[in-house]
VMD Tcl script that draws the C-alpha trace (Angstrom):
set ca {
  {-20.71 -48.44 16.19}
  {-19.29 -49.09 19.61}
  {-16.38 -51.04 18.23}
  {-15.71 -48.34 15.69}
  {-15.89 -45.71 18.39}
  {-13.57 -47.75 20.56}
  {-11.10 -48.12 17.79}
  {-11.17 -44.36 17.32}
  {-10.63 -43.75 21.00}
  {-6.83 -43.50 20.95}
  {-7.14 -40.68 18.46}
  {-9.45 -38.75 20.81}
  {-8.52 -36.71 23.89}
  {-6.61 -38.36 26.69}
  {-8.98 -40.13 29.07}
  {-11.86 -39.33 26.77}
  {-13.83 -42.59 27.34}
  {-12.84 -46.01 26.21}
  {-15.57 -47.57 24.09}
  {-17.91 -44.63 23.61}
  {-17.06 -41.92 21.12}
  {-17.06 -38.37 22.54}
  {-19.25 -35.68 20.93}
  {-17.80 -34.15 17.81}
  {-17.14 -30.65 19.25}
  {-15.21 -32.11 22.19}
  {-13.27 -34.35 19.88}
  {-12.48 -31.50 17.49}
  {-11.22 -29.19 20.23}
  {-9.37 -31.93 21.96}
  {-7.75 -33.05 18.74}
  {-6.65 -29.50 18.01}
  {-5.11 -29.14 21.43}
  {-3.24 -32.38 21.01}
  {-1.97 -31.54 17.56}
  {-1.02 -27.89 18.13}
  {-0.77 -27.58 21.88}
  {-3.31 -24.71 21.98}
  {-6.42 -23.24 20.36}
  {-6.78 -23.86 16.63}
  {-5.35 -21.23 14.32}
  {-7.85 -18.84 12.77}
  {-6.66 -19.81 9.29}
  {-7.73 -23.43 9.93}
  {-11.37 -23.01 8.83}
  {-10.45 -20.89 5.80}
  {-7.69 -23.31 4.90}
  {-10.32 -26.10 4.51}
  {-13.05 -23.87 3.20}
  {-13.18 -25.74 -0.08}
  {-13.69 -29.12 1.60}
  {-17.07 -30.77 1.75}
  {-17.33 -30.70 5.56}
  {-16.94 -27.68 7.89}
  {-14.37 -28.38 10.62}
  {-16.29 -29.14 13.72}
  {-16.04 -26.96 16.81}
  {-14.44 -23.79 15.34}
  {-16.55 -21.48 13.16}
  {-14.11 -18.53 13.11}
  {-13.09 -17.08 9.72}
  {-11.64 -13.67 10.77}
  {-8.30 -12.56 12.10}
  {-6.52 -9.25 12.79}
  {-5.07 -8.08 9.45}
  {-4.67 -4.93 7.38}
  {-6.17 -4.05 4.02}
  {-3.80 -4.60 1.12}
  {-3.73 -0.93 0.16}
  {-2.66 0.06 3.68}
  {1.05 0.67 4.18}
  {0.99 -1.50 7.33}
  {-0.03 -4.59 5.33}
  {3.42 -5.01 3.82}
  {1.90 -5.87 0.44}
  {4.02 -4.72 -2.49}
  {2.95 -6.62 -5.60}
  {1.16 -3.98 -7.69}
  {2.10 -5.38 -11.09}
  {-1.54 -5.46 -12.14}
  {-1.93 -1.77 -11.31}
  {1.21 -1.02 -13.35}
  {-0.21 -2.95 -16.31}
  {-3.45 -0.99 -15.95}
  {-1.52 2.28 -16.04}
  {0.29 1.19 -19.20}
  {-2.99 0.20 -20.88}
  {-4.60 3.51 -19.92}
  {-1.57 5.43 -21.15}
  {-1.68 3.65 -24.51}
  {-5.42 4.21 -24.90}
  {-5.22 7.91 -23.99}
  {-2.35 8.56 -26.38}
  {-4.07 6.55 -29.10}
  {-7.09 8.82 -28.74}
  {-4.87 11.91 -28.94}
  {-3.08 10.51 -31.98}
  {-6.37 9.78 -33.76}
  {-7.73 13.21 -32.87}
  {-4.57 14.80 -34.26}
  {-4.87 12.89 -37.55}
  {-8.52 13.83 -37.96}
  {-7.84 17.50 -37.23}
  {-4.58 18.10 -39.13}
  {-4.14 15.16 -41.49}
  {-0.70 13.63 -42.08}
  {2.02 16.23 -41.54}
  {5.05 13.95 -41.48}
  {7.58 14.89 -44.17}
  {11.09 13.42 -43.70}
  {12.45 15.41 -46.64}
  {11.59 18.64 -44.82}
  {14.19 17.78 -42.20}
  {16.96 18.55 -44.68}
  {15.84 22.18 -44.86}
  {16.34 22.46 -41.10}
  {20.09 21.93 -41.61}
  {20.61 23.56 -45.02}
  {18.96 26.77 -46.19}
  {20.94 26.90 -49.43}
  {21.86 23.55 -51.08}
  {25.12 25.11 -52.33}
  {26.13 26.56 -48.95}
  {26.90 24.24 -46.03}
  {28.09 26.46 -43.19}
  {27.19 24.04 -40.37}
  {29.10 21.04 -41.82}
  {32.02 23.36 -42.52}
  {32.04 24.40 -38.86}
  {32.09 20.75 -37.81}
  {35.00 19.99 -40.15}
  {36.84 23.12 -39.00}
  {36.71 21.89 -35.41}
  {39.61 19.57 -36.26}
  {41.93 22.59 -36.35}
  {41.38 23.23 -32.63}
  {42.08 19.57 -31.84}
  {45.35 19.66 -33.79}
  {46.41 22.86 -32.02}
  {45.71 21.26 -28.65}
  {47.80 18.20 -29.53}
  {50.73 20.29 -30.77}
  {50.69 22.35 -27.58}
  {50.88 19.20 -25.46}
  {53.75 17.86 -27.56}
  {55.78 21.01 -27.04}
  {55.03 21.02 -23.33}
  {56.16 17.39 -23.09}
  {59.36 18.19 -25.00}
  {60.08 21.18 -22.75}
  {60.19 23.68 -25.61}
  {57.25 25.56 -24.11}
  {56.97 26.76 -20.53}
  {54.05 25.66 -18.38}
  {52.80 29.23 -17.94}
  {52.87 30.00 -21.66}
  {51.30 26.63 -22.39}
  {48.44 27.31 -19.96}
  {47.77 30.68 -21.60}
  {47.76 29.16 -25.10}
  {45.53 26.30 -23.96}
  {42.99 28.73 -22.52}
  {43.05 30.76 -25.73}
  {42.46 27.63 -27.80}
  {39.60 26.47 -25.58}
  {37.90 29.87 -25.65}
  {38.22 29.93 -29.43}
  {36.38 26.61 -29.62}
  {33.31 28.28 -28.08}
  {33.61 31.80 -29.50}
  {34.50 31.13 -33.13}
  {31.43 29.04 -34.09}
  {29.16 31.39 -32.11}
  {30.50 34.36 -34.08}
  {29.98 32.52 -37.37}
  {26.40 31.62 -36.45}
  {25.56 35.18 -35.40}
  {27.15 36.78 -38.48}
  {26.06 34.39 -41.22}
  {22.30 34.44 -41.89}
  {22.60 31.27 -44.00}
  {23.13 29.15 -40.87}
  {19.83 27.55 -39.84}
  {18.96 27.23 -36.12}
  {19.02 23.42 -36.17}
  {22.28 23.31 -38.09}
  {23.79 25.87 -35.75}
  {22.69 23.90 -32.68}
  {24.32 20.76 -34.11}
  {27.59 22.56 -34.91}
  {27.70 24.26 -31.51}
  {26.99 20.94 -29.82}
  {30.00 19.37 -31.56}
  {32.21 22.29 -30.51}
  {30.94 22.08 -26.91}
  {31.82 18.38 -26.77}
  {35.25 19.18 -28.25}
  {35.76 21.88 -25.61}
  {35.02 19.44 -22.77}
  {37.17 16.70 -24.28}
  {40.21 18.93 -24.90}
  {39.85 20.39 -21.40}
  {40.11 16.86 -20.00}
  {42.94 16.02 -22.44}
  {44.98 18.99 -21.24}
  {44.27 18.29 -17.57}
  {45.32 14.64 -17.70}
  {48.55 15.41 -19.58}
  {49.31 18.14 -17.05}
  {48.81 15.64 -14.22}
  {51.21 13.26 -15.98}
  {53.88 15.97 -16.17}
  {53.42 16.86 -12.51}
  {53.63 13.25 -11.36}
  {57.08 12.34 -10.00}
  {59.06 9.90 -12.08}
  {59.23 7.34 -9.28}
  {55.58 7.66 -8.28}
  {53.66 4.38 -8.38}
  {51.35 4.12 -11.36}
  {47.65 3.73 -10.73}
  {46.65 0.15 -11.49}
  {44.08 -0.37 -14.23}
  {40.62 -0.84 -12.74}
  {38.91 -4.11 -13.65}
  {35.62 -3.76 -15.52}
  {32.58 -3.61 -13.28}
  {29.29 -5.41 -13.62}
  {30.15 -9.05 -12.87}
  {31.38 -11.92 -15.00}
  {28.83 -11.43 -17.76}
  {29.78 -7.78 -18.21}
  {33.47 -8.72 -18.19}
  {32.86 -11.23 -20.95}
  {30.89 -8.70 -23.00}
  {32.79 -5.47 -22.33}
  {35.89 -6.51 -20.43}
  {39.51 -5.73 -20.97}
  {41.85 -7.60 -23.23}
  {45.58 -7.89 -22.85}
  {47.32 -5.03 -24.62}
  {50.37 -2.90 -24.10}
  {49.81 0.06 -21.83}
  {50.60 3.47 -23.32}
  {52.76 5.73 -21.16}
  {53.20 9.49 -21.24}
  {54.31 11.05 -23.60}
  {53.69 8.17 -26.03}
  {49.99 9.01 -25.87}
  {50.53 12.32 -27.70}
  {49.71 10.91 -31.12}
  {46.94 11.58 -33.61}
  {45.72 8.01 -33.25}
  {45.35 8.30 -29.49}
  {43.76 11.76 -29.66}
  {41.19 10.92 -32.32}
  {40.25 7.68 -30.61}
  {39.40 9.79 -27.56}
  {37.56 12.40 -29.65}
  {35.37 9.69 -31.21}
  {34.92 7.63 -28.03}
  {31.64 8.07 -26.09}
  {33.26 9.75 -23.10}
  {34.35 13.23 -22.05}
  {37.08 12.14 -19.63}
  {40.49 11.36 -21.09}
  {42.68 8.44 -20.07}
  {45.94 7.21 -21.49}
  {44.52 3.68 -21.69}
  {40.80 3.10 -21.99}
  {39.15 -0.23 -21.14}
  {38.55 -2.17 -24.36}
  {36.01 -4.79 -25.35}
  {37.44 -8.15 -26.43}
  {35.59 -8.23 -29.75}
  {33.08 -6.42 -31.95}
  {29.60 -7.91 -31.52}
  {28.01 -7.60 -34.95}
  {24.51 -8.61 -33.85}
  {24.54 -6.14 -30.98}
  {25.78 -3.39 -33.30}
  {23.09 -4.16 -35.88}
  {20.35 -3.87 -33.24}
  {21.66 -0.52 -32.09}
  {21.87 0.79 -35.68}
  {18.29 -0.33 -36.37}
  {17.17 1.41 -33.19}
  {18.96 4.59 -34.24}
  {17.20 4.60 -37.61}
  {13.76 3.75 -36.20}
  {13.81 6.22 -33.31}
  {15.17 8.99 -35.51}
  {12.17 8.63 -37.81}
  {9.83 8.34 -34.83}
  {11.11 11.54 -33.24}
  {10.82 13.46 -36.51}
  {7.30 12.18 -37.03}
  {6.15 13.02 -33.50}
  {7.62 16.52 -33.68}
  {6.03 17.28 -37.04}
  {2.69 15.63 -36.36}
  {2.16 16.35 -32.68}
  {4.35 19.12 -31.31}
  {4.42 21.66 -34.16}
  {0.61 22.08 -34.38}
  {0.34 22.38 -30.60}
  {3.07 25.04 -30.50}
  {1.49 26.97 -33.37}
  {-1.88 26.96 -31.62}
  {-0.20 28.30 -28.47}
  {0.86 31.60 -30.02}
  {-2.55 33.29 -29.91}
  {-3.09 32.68 -26.16}
  {0.39 34.13 -25.57}
  {-0.41 37.23 -27.61}
  {-3.73 37.71 -25.82}
  {-2.21 36.81 -22.42}
  {-5.07 34.37 -21.86}
  {-3.64 32.57 -18.85}
  {-6.22 29.78 -18.72}
  {-5.58 28.94 -22.38}
  {-1.82 29.21 -21.84}
  {-2.00 26.64 -19.03}
  {-4.17 24.40 -21.21}
  {-1.66 24.63 -24.07}
  {1.19 23.95 -21.65}
  {-0.43 20.79 -20.34}
  {-1.27 19.66 -23.87}
  {2.32 20.21 -24.97}
  {3.75 18.45 -21.91}
  {2.66 14.99 -23.08}
  {4.33 14.89 -26.54}
  {7.35 16.85 -25.32}
  {8.01 14.41 -22.49}
  {7.44 11.39 -24.71}
  {9.90 12.74 -27.29}
  {12.41 13.48 -24.53}
  {12.19 9.88 -23.28}
  {12.65 8.57 -26.81}
  {15.60 10.90 -27.28}
  {17.17 9.62 -24.08}
  {16.97 6.00 -25.24}
  {18.02 6.90 -28.79}
  {21.11 8.87 -27.76}
  {22.34 7.38 -24.49}
  {21.58 3.75 -25.27}
  {21.45 3.29 -29.05}
  {23.89 5.91 -30.37}
  {26.51 5.76 -27.63}
  {26.47 1.97 -27.53}
  {26.80 1.81 -31.32}
  {29.80 4.15 -31.23}
  {31.32 2.27 -28.31}
  {30.87 -1.05 -30.11}
  {32.55 0.21 -33.27}
  {35.51 1.50 -31.22}
  {35.40 -1.48 -28.81}
  {35.14 1.00 -25.95}
  {34.60 -1.00 -22.78}
  {32.88 1.39 -20.36}
  {29.18 1.33 -21.33}
  {27.74 2.99 -18.23}
  {26.26 6.02 -19.94}
  {23.36 6.33 -17.47}
  {22.13 4.89 -14.21}
  {18.66 4.50 -12.69}
  {17.70 8.18 -12.86}
  {14.02 7.18 -13.11}
  {14.19 6.17 -9.42}
  {15.53 9.59 -8.40}
  {14.16 10.75 -5.06}
  {16.06 14.04 -5.28}
  {16.93 16.49 -8.03}
  {20.64 16.06 -7.30}
  {20.42 12.29 -7.79}
  {18.74 12.80 -11.17}
  {21.45 15.13 -12.49}
  {24.15 12.75 -11.23}
  {22.74 9.70 -12.97}
  {20.92 10.56 -16.18}
  {24.06 11.71 -18.06}
  {27.07 9.85 -16.71}
  {29.68 11.21 -19.19}
  {28.89 14.82 -18.25}
  {28.63 13.95 -14.55}
  {32.05 12.27 -14.58}
  {33.58 15.29 -16.32}
  {32.05 17.76 -13.84}
  {33.13 15.64 -10.89}
  {36.67 15.09 -12.15}
  {37.56 18.46 -13.68}
  {35.30 20.97 -11.92}
  {33.80 19.83 -8.62}
  {36.78 18.05 -7.00}
  {39.34 20.72 -8.03}
  {37.13 23.33 -6.36}
  {36.99 21.25 -3.18}
  {40.78 20.90 -3.20}
  {41.03 24.68 -3.37}
  {38.97 24.98 -0.19}
  {35.58 25.79 -1.73}
  {32.58 24.53 0.24}
  {30.58 21.56 -0.98}
  {27.33 23.47 -1.53}
  {29.14 26.31 -3.27}
  {30.85 23.83 -5.59}
  {27.50 22.16 -6.37}
  {25.95 25.53 -7.18}
  {28.91 26.35 -9.43}
  {28.40 23.09 -11.33}
  {24.72 23.92 -11.89}
  {25.59 27.43 -13.07}
  {28.23 26.10 -15.49}
  {25.66 23.67 -16.86}
  {23.18 26.55 -17.14}
  {25.69 28.52 -19.22}
  {26.12 25.69 -21.73}
  {22.35 25.12 -21.94}
  {21.86 28.79 -22.75}
  {24.78 28.76 -25.18}
  {23.28 25.85 -27.14}
  {19.85 27.50 -27.37}
  {20.25 31.29 -27.53}
  {23.10 31.42 -30.07}
  {21.39 29.21 -32.70}
  {18.13 31.17 -32.26}
  {20.09 34.47 -32.35}
  {18.28 35.84 -29.31}
  {19.23 36.01 -25.65}
  {16.37 35.51 -23.22}
  {18.14 33.44 -20.53}
  {15.19 31.06 -20.13}
  {17.44 27.99 -20.30}
  {19.94 29.57 -17.90}
  {17.24 30.44 -15.39}
  {15.68 27.00 -15.75}
  {18.96 25.31 -14.84}
  {19.75 27.84 -12.12}
  {16.31 27.14 -10.64}
  {17.44 23.55 -10.07}
  {19.56 24.79 -7.17}
  {16.67 25.91 -4.91}
  {14.48 23.08 -6.26}
  {17.11 20.52 -5.24}
  {17.21 22.00 -1.74}
  {13.41 22.07 -1.39}
  {12.94 18.48 -2.57}
  {15.72 17.12 -0.37}
  {14.52 19.16 2.62}
  {10.77 18.52 2.55}
  {10.14 15.46 0.38}
  {11.27 11.88 0.79}
  {10.80 8.59 -0.99}
  {7.95 8.39 -3.49}
  {7.05 12.04 -2.95}
  {10.54 13.13 -3.91}
  {10.45 10.90 -6.99}
  {7.09 12.39 -7.99}
  {8.51 15.90 -7.60}
  {11.44 15.04 -9.90}
  {9.10 13.64 -12.54}
  {6.82 16.67 -12.27}
  {9.73 19.04 -12.80}
  {10.78 17.08 -15.90}
  {7.29 16.87 -17.38}
  {6.31 20.51 -16.85}
  {9.64 22.32 -16.82}
  {10.71 21.51 -20.36}
  {7.50 22.57 -22.17}
  {7.55 25.89 -20.29}
  {11.02 26.62 -21.69}
  {9.97 25.43 -25.17}
  {6.93 27.72 -25.23}
  {8.91 30.70 -23.96}
  {11.59 30.35 -26.62}
  {9.14 29.62 -29.43}
  {6.99 32.59 -28.47}
  {9.97 34.95 -28.43}
  {11.29 33.54 -31.70}
  {7.85 33.91 -33.26}
  {7.58 37.54 -32.13}
  {11.05 38.41 -33.48}
  {11.01 36.56 -36.79}
  {7.48 35.56 -37.77}
  {5.17 38.18 -36.33}
  {5.56 40.45 -39.33}
  {4.08 37.78 -41.57}
  {1.14 37.03 -39.30}
}
mol new
graphics top color blue
foreach p $ca { graphics top sphere $p radius 0.5 }
foreach p [lrange $ca 0 end-1] q [lrange $ca 1 end] { graphics top cylinder $p $q radius 0.2 }
display resetview
């Protein structure tokens, strides 16, 4: 033992006895000081907690640290909590779906959708309105050709352009209000097409006007390279092609490419994809078909019964039941809205862009991370946001209008189009959609002024989840009172 202790002596503390081994606590502390130059770390015992022997001389197992759920801990991995939320969401909606099937049976009828567009199988007013929209596009092109040739003055051209643009909005609205054979859904579709045409032709006229006003020797704006890195450039990047100059762009081919392209802002030369990706296009088409059927099924099976059951509380002005119906409607309405967002902005627009080899695929940004109402409206619908910024907001700033006034004007213009697309097809004017959009102005100020971070994001989500079903119930109630109450 003595020899073994002596041989272990060099590993002990300095001057710690030659042949005799020091007590274990002294050796443990001394060894720690020699190895680390100070007291042993608190993690040392816990680090060897699974070993057979407890480290001698230090029995500490605690240190100063925060709980994981405290913000001061710096812990951020809550993936398990997110998975739990998803599981709970699936289970809760599965229960609601089963309860709905037991109570109402199967209500899904895809054939019934046709009657929403056509009241009379021999009369197709809504498709005729869509086809007739081509006349306004042709008129706009001919006006630009005459302006480019100099056979029409700029002042007369501006007056005729305004008349053509106003006709795009007024003519289909008059047809919908005067013809009882136009169904509300068909009218909303036709008015939506005319609204898109209005925005596109407005941009078409503006860009051609800028080209005429540009001096002949002014340097041309270089083509912007596609954004998104090398992978995006390979998938959606530009290819070498001859640039079109003004007035060569005033052709039917150029105009109709723009009218079919998934954008509202006109350019003489759009970024083009190098090739058509057939597999990508097939996935988008399958998504379009699947989510179309899913939306129809959810509306028929889930939303319609809930809306019908909400009419009696509205008639009786039973506020507790109205709130209960509102909260019950909020879940399917928000789910359908999310599905619609993916179906339209990702599946449909990407499918159209792929067919046309349109290179700019940024149809939305991360609106789900919005910490302010303004950020949401700037990022959930990029085509509309670009149009408002380019043809409405910036021109107002150049005219000396204040920034907040210009933002309010953009919200009010959006409120007008929301009301136009709802009140005209329903043939009643209640201004619920207009007031809902106008209310975004004070809401945006309140959220940006008093809420930050996660609280602001929660406020944006709450406004989306509860705001839409309120408008739906208000319009359905008024439509029911005007058109269906006499049969009740």
